[in-house]
N, C-alpha and C positions, 0 to 999 in steps of 0.2 A: 363635711363642708363642701359646698358646690364651687365649681370653677367659674371664674368670671369670663365673659366673652372678651376677646381681644379688642382693644380700641382701634388698632391699626394693623395692617398686614404689610410687611416689608418683603419684597421679592427681589432677589439678586439674580442677575443673569450674566453668565460668562460667555463672551463671544470670542472665537478664535479666528485668526486670519486664515485664508485658504491654505497657505503653505503649512502653517502649524496644524491645521485640521488634517491635512494629508499625512503629516508625520505621525500624528496620534493614531490615525487609522492604520498606517503601516506598522506601527509598534504593536497595536492590538492584534493585527493579522499575524505578525511574527510570533507573538506570544501564543496565540491559538494554534498555529502550525506546529510550534515546538511541543505543546502539550499533546497534540495528536500524534506526532511522529515519534516521540520519545518511547512510548510503550511498543510501537511497531519495530523500532530499531532494536530494542531489547529482546524482542521475540526472535528477530532474524539473527541476532548474535548467538542465541542459545542453540546448541547442536541438536538437542532433542526436539525442540519446536520446529527447527528447520527440517529435520528428518520427517516430521509429521506433515509439514507443508509439501515437501517434495514427493512424499508418498501419495498424497492426495492428488497432486498434479500428474504423477505417473498413472494413477488409477483413472483419472479423467482422460488422459491421452491413450490409455489402453495397453500399457506395457508394464511389466513387473520390474521394479527397481530393487536391487539388492544392496542394502546399506551396509557399510563396513565401519571400521573404526577410523575416525578422522580427528585431526588436530584442531581444525577450525572449519567454519561454515563454507569458506571459499573452496577448500579442498573437497568438501562434500558436494558442493554445487558443480564443480568441474567433473567429478566422478559421475554425477547424475547426467550431465550433458554428454559425456562419453558413452554411457550406457544407452542413452536415448538415441544417439546417432547410430549406434550399432543395431538398434531394434528395427524390425520390419515396419512398425508404425511410422517411424521417421521417413522411410522411403515412400510408403503409401501416401503420407501427408504431402510430401514434396511432389508426387505425381498427380494427386487429385487437385492440388492447388487450393483446397478449402473452399470450393465453389458451392458445395451442397450444404443444406441446413439452414437454420434460422439465423438472423443477424447477430444475436448475442453470442451463441457458441462459435459462430464464424469469426467474430471479433476476438474472442478469447483464444481460439485456435491460432489465429494470425499472430497475436501477441506472444503466446507461448512458443510457437514455431520460430518466430524471429529472435526470441530470447536465447534459443539454443543453437543458433547458427553462428 
């Protein structure tokens, strides 16, 4: 059996005031931000994942980091900072001032260097 064509089309439109529209946008942004950061926070809370991340950062900075047994990730991060500050790369980076190189590695170096000071 064939379907009949509609006799009329009714269209509904919902309009929000500016303030309510901003609130809905803020709620959507908060929800999206939470969905993005939740897995990131879970990774940073995990000791194994944090050890992998810090090892990659140490490799990028050019020093060898010796990981130990830690109760939490903050203890691991503090040990990483201590080992980095004792490395020759820390002192070389402070003397060079990160002026050489392309802009992105220069930016990454500045962020990492300021993170460990």
